[in-house]
DRENTISE-872958 format. One record per residue (C-alpha): residue number from 1; residue in three letters; z, x, y. Coordinates in Angstrom, 2 decimals. Layout:
<nodes>
NODE   k   r      zz      xx      yy
NODE NUM ALA       Z       X       Y
...
</nodes>
This chain:
<nodes>
NODE   k   r      zz      xx      yy
NODE   1 MET    0.00    0.00    0.00
NODE   2 ASP    0.81    2.86    2.41
NODE   3 ALA   -2.83    3.99    2.23
NODE   4 PHE   -3.94    0.62    3.65
NODE   5 VAL   -1.10   -0.16    6.07
NODE   6 GLU    1.16    2.54    7.57
NODE   7 ARG    4.80    2.25    6.55
NODE   8 ALA    5.88    1.87   10.18
NODE   9 ALA    3.52   -1.10   10.57
NODE  10 GLN    4.92   -2.61    7.37
NODE  11 GLU    8.46   -2.38    8.71
NODE  12 GLU    7.40   -3.90   12.03
NODE  13 TRP    5.81   -6.77   10.13
NODE  14 LEU    9.06   -7.38    8.24
NODE  15 ASN   10.91   -7.36   11.58
NODE  16 GLY    8.65  -10.10   12.90
NODE  17 VAL    6.35   -7.97   15.06
NODE  18 ASP    2.91   -9.59   14.90
NODE  19 GLY    0.18   -7.17   13.88
NODE  20 GLN   -3.54   -7.14   14.58
NODE  21 ALA   -4.84  -10.72   14.47
NODE  22 ASP   -8.51   -9.94   14.98
NODE  23 VAL  -10.32  -10.86   11.77
NODE  24 SER  -13.77  -11.10   13.39
NODE  25 ALA  -15.21   -8.25   11.33
NODE  26 ARG  -14.03   -9.92    8.15
NODE  27 CYS  -15.61  -13.21    9.25
NODE  28 THR  -18.91  -11.45    9.96
NODE  29 GLU  -19.00  -10.31    6.33
NODE  30 ALA  -19.02  -13.96    5.27
NODE  31 ILE  -22.26  -14.94    6.99
NODE  32 SER  -24.54  -14.14    4.05
NODE  33 ARG  -22.04  -14.95    1.30
NODE  34 ASP  -23.20  -16.89   -1.75
NODE  35 ARG  -21.18  -20.13   -1.72
NODE  36 SER  -22.66  -21.65   -4.87
NODE  37 ALA  -19.86  -20.74   -7.31
NODE  38 GLN  -18.93  -23.85   -9.28
NODE  39 ASN  -15.18  -23.70   -8.71
NODE  40 PHE  -15.61  -23.25   -4.97
NODE  41 ARG  -18.09  -26.13   -4.74
NODE  42 MET  -15.67  -28.38   -6.64
NODE  43 LEU  -12.84  -27.46   -4.28
NODE  44 SER  -14.70  -27.52   -0.96
NODE  45 GLY  -16.01  -31.02   -1.66
NODE  46 ARG  -12.55  -32.53   -1.95
NODE  47 PRO  -11.21  -34.81    0.82
NODE  48 CYS   -8.11  -32.64    1.18
NODE  49 TYR  -10.04  -29.41    1.79
NODE  50 ASP   -9.36  -29.16    5.53
NODE  51 LEU   -5.61  -29.67    5.00
NODE  52 LEU   -5.65  -27.16    2.17
NODE  53 LEU   -7.37  -24.58    4.40
NODE  54 ASP   -4.79  -25.09    7.16
NODE  55 ILE   -1.97  -24.40    4.69
NODE  56 LEU   -3.63  -21.36    3.11
NODE  57 ALA   -4.56  -19.93    6.51
NODE  58 ALA   -1.02  -20.40    7.83
NODE  59 TYR    0.35  -18.55    4.82
NODE  60 VAL   -2.12  -15.65    4.94
NODE  61 ARG   -1.74  -15.28    8.71
NODE  62 GLN    2.06  -15.46    8.75
NODE  63 VAL    3.00  -13.72    5.50
NODE  64 ILE    0.48  -11.05    4.45
NODE  65 PRO    0.20   -7.91    6.60
NODE  66 ALA   -3.35   -6.77    7.39
NODE  67 PRO   -4.79   -9.46    5.11
NODE  68 ASP   -8.40   -8.42    5.73
NODE  69 ARG   -7.62   -4.88    4.50
NODE  70 THR   -5.48   -5.86    1.52
NODE  71 GLU   -7.65   -8.77    0.31
NODE  72 GLN   -8.61   -8.71   -3.38
NODE  73 SER   -7.09   -5.28   -3.94
NODE  74 PHE   -3.50   -6.41   -3.37
NODE  75 TRP   -3.73  -10.19   -3.08
NODE  76 CYS   -6.28  -12.82   -3.99
NODE  77 VAL   -6.92  -16.53   -3.62
NODE  78 THR   -8.22  -18.64   -6.49
NODE  79 ALA  -10.16  -21.90   -6.49
NODE  80 MET   -9.57  -24.57   -9.14
NODE  81 PRO   -7.53  -22.37  -11.51
NODE  82 SER   -7.16  -23.91  -14.95
NODE  83 THR   -3.55  -22.89  -15.60
NODE  84 GLY   -0.64  -25.31  -15.65
NODE  85 CYS   -2.65  -28.54  -15.65
NODE  86 THR   -1.07  -31.77  -16.88
NODE  87 ALA   -2.29  -35.35  -17.18
NODE  88 THR   -1.16  -36.06  -13.60
NODE  89 TRP   -1.37  -32.68  -11.84
NODE  90 GLN   -3.75  -29.75  -11.50
NODE  91 ARG   -3.83  -26.59   -9.43
NODE  92 VAL   -6.61  -26.52   -6.85
NODE  93 ALA   -5.83  -23.21   -5.13
NODE  94 ALA   -3.30  -20.40   -5.33
NODE  95 ILE   -2.41  -17.20   -3.51
NODE  96 ILE   -1.52  -14.38   -5.90
NODE  97 VAL    0.18  -11.23   -4.63
NODE  98 ASN    0.15   -8.41   -7.17
NODE  99 LYS    0.65  -10.51  -10.33
NODE 100 VAL    2.73  -13.38   -8.94
NODE 101 GLU    1.65  -16.77   -7.61
NODE 102 THR    3.39  -16.96   -4.25
NODE 103 LEU    1.74  -20.14   -2.95
NODE 104 VAL    0.31  -22.85   -5.20
NODE 105 LEU   -1.47  -26.03   -4.09
NODE 106 GLY   -2.31  -28.86   -6.43
NODE 107 GLU   -3.49  -32.43   -6.67
NODE 108 SER   -1.17  -35.06   -8.12
NODE 109 THR   -1.98  -38.54   -9.40
NODE 110 LYS    1.50  -39.46  -10.60
NODE 111 TYR    2.01  -42.24   -8.04
NODE 112 GLU   -0.11  -45.29   -8.90
NODE 113 GLY   -3.16  -43.14   -9.56
NODE 114 ALA   -3.62  -42.12   -5.92
NODE 115 VAL   -4.64  -38.47   -5.40
NODE 116 TYR   -2.55  -36.44   -2.99
NODE 117 LEU   -1.99  -32.77   -2.25
NODE 118 ASP    1.28  -31.04   -3.03
NODE 119 GLY    2.42  -27.54   -3.87
NODE 120 PHE    5.16  -24.94   -3.78
NODE 121 LEU    6.13  -21.54   -2.37
NODE 122 ASN    7.78  -18.84   -4.46
NODE 123 VAL   10.19  -16.38   -2.83
NODE 124 VAL   12.64  -13.88   -4.28
NODE 125 ALA   16.12  -15.10   -5.12
NODE 126 GLY   19.09  -14.56   -2.83
NODE 127 LEU   17.31  -14.99    0.51
NODE 128 ARG   18.53  -17.51    3.06
NODE 129 LEU   16.45  -20.69    3.28
NODE 130 PRO   16.76  -23.93    5.32
NODE 131 SER   19.21  -26.32    3.67
NODE 132 SER   16.86  -29.22    4.41
NODE 133 LEU   14.21  -27.96    1.97
NODE 134 ASP   13.97  -28.84   -1.70
NODE 135 VAL   14.61  -25.52   -3.48
NODE 136 GLU   14.97  -24.86   -7.19
NODE 137 THR   15.53  -21.69   -9.21
NODE 138 VAL   12.89  -20.76  -11.79
NODE 139 GLU   12.18  -17.65  -13.81
NODE 140 TYR    8.93  -15.68  -13.96
NODE 141 ARG    8.41  -13.22  -16.76
NODE 142 THR    7.03  -10.58  -14.37
NODE 143 VAL    9.68  -10.72  -11.62
NODE 144 GLY   12.63  -12.63  -13.08
NODE 145 VAL   14.50  -15.35  -11.17
NODE 146 ILE   12.90  -16.68   -7.97
NODE 147 GLN   13.43  -19.53   -5.53
NODE 148 ARG   10.75  -22.22   -5.49
NODE 149 ILE   10.32  -24.25   -2.31
NODE 150 GLN    8.69  -27.64   -2.85
NODE 151 PRO    8.20  -29.49    0.44
NODE 152 GLU    5.82  -32.43    0.72
NODE 153 ALA    2.22  -31.34    1.35
NODE 154 ALA    2.31  -32.54    4.95
NODE 155 PHE    5.17  -30.10    5.62
NODE 156 LEU    3.85  -27.08    3.71
NODE 157 GLU    2.23  -25.55    6.77
NODE 158 PHE    5.32  -26.31    8.85
NODE 159 ALA    7.52  -24.69    6.20
NODE 160 VAL    5.51  -21.46    6.36
NODE 161 HIS    6.08  -21.30   10.13
NODE 162 HIS    9.86  -21.83    9.82
NODE 163 PRO   11.52  -18.48   10.65
NODE 164 LEU   13.73  -18.45    7.53
NODE 165 VAL   10.85  -19.38    5.23
NODE 166 ARG    8.49  -16.92    6.88
NODE 167 ASP   11.05  -14.11    6.57
NODE 168 ALA   11.67  -14.90    2.90
NODE 169 ALA    7.94  -15.15    2.18
NODE 170 CYS    7.22  -11.88    4.04
NODE 171 ILE    9.93   -9.98    2.17
NODE 172 THR    8.63  -11.36   -1.12
NODE 173 ALA    5.02  -10.49   -0.34
NODE 174 MET    5.90   -6.98    0.86
NODE 175 ARG    7.91   -6.21   -2.26
NODE 176 LEU    4.97   -7.31   -4.39
NODE 177 LEU    2.39   -5.50   -2.26
NODE 178 ARG    4.36   -2.27   -2.57
NODE 179 LYS    4.13   -2.49   -6.36
NODE 180 GLY    0.49   -1.44   -5.98
NODE 181 ILE   -3.01   -2.67   -6.67
NODE 182 SER   -3.31   -6.11   -8.24
NODE 183 MET   -5.05   -6.62  -11.55
NODE 184 MET   -5.90  -10.20  -10.56
NODE 185 GLY   -8.73   -9.32   -8.17
NODE 186 ARG  -11.34  -10.47  -10.68
NODE 187 HIS  -10.13  -14.04  -10.10
NODE 188 HIS  -10.58  -13.81   -6.31
NODE 189 CYS  -12.77  -16.48   -4.69
NODE 190 PRO  -14.58  -14.77   -1.76
NODE 191 PRO  -16.09  -17.94   -0.21
NODE 192 LEU  -12.66  -19.60   -0.13
NODE 193 ALA  -11.26  -16.46    1.50
NODE 194 ASP  -14.16  -16.62    3.99
NODE 195 ASP  -13.07  -20.10    5.04
NODE 196 ILE   -9.42  -19.03    5.26
NODE 197 PHE  -10.29  -16.14    7.61
NODE 198 GLY  -12.56  -18.44    9.60
NODE 199 CYS   -9.68  -20.87   10.00
NODE 200 ILE   -7.39  -18.02   11.12
NODE 201 ARG   -9.89  -16.86   13.73
NODE 202 GLN  -10.32  -20.39   15.05
NODE 203 LYS   -6.57  -20.89   15.41
NODE 204 VAL   -6.10  -17.51   17.13
NODE 205 ARG   -8.89  -18.27   19.61
NODE 206 SER   -7.48  -21.72   20.40
NODE 207 ARG   -4.12  -20.35   21.51
</nodes>
């Protein structure tokens, strides 16, 4: 990680100092991207896609340092992953840092057959979180016990911006990033990442 982001910049990020927000060069790379991959087409055609992008962009912007430099090598985003599906719920997108899903979004049909977006955030155990959030303790084989935050979909983006949640998510991401290169890069969905960076640039410009 130190070869991509200087250690001093990493520490500043953990202390809440906002780094370089200009992702224009990364957005330029997307202009000629092939967007015909089946999983991406399935995801981008969903009614919830704009909301999903807002949530993913908020997470990448707030939590991952130098996301345009660490993309795919250290973290990736997946479209329509097939893991963990049930009769009433399926993943539609996930952020994976190193080998751990840190943000997962899914579609649920458990209430009268209506489709709605929900999801969860994973952060390391022992960190302070808002008492108003629904938090449970789960165990991952790769990292052990973690805290899982499960707000309603409408509040996922808000949760990422909450100082306590952001701090917990940043600490979690940094610990995972410092473990080294991810082996999950082959699952990365570049056109979905293109849209995430495009959403980030739009939000930065509108400030």
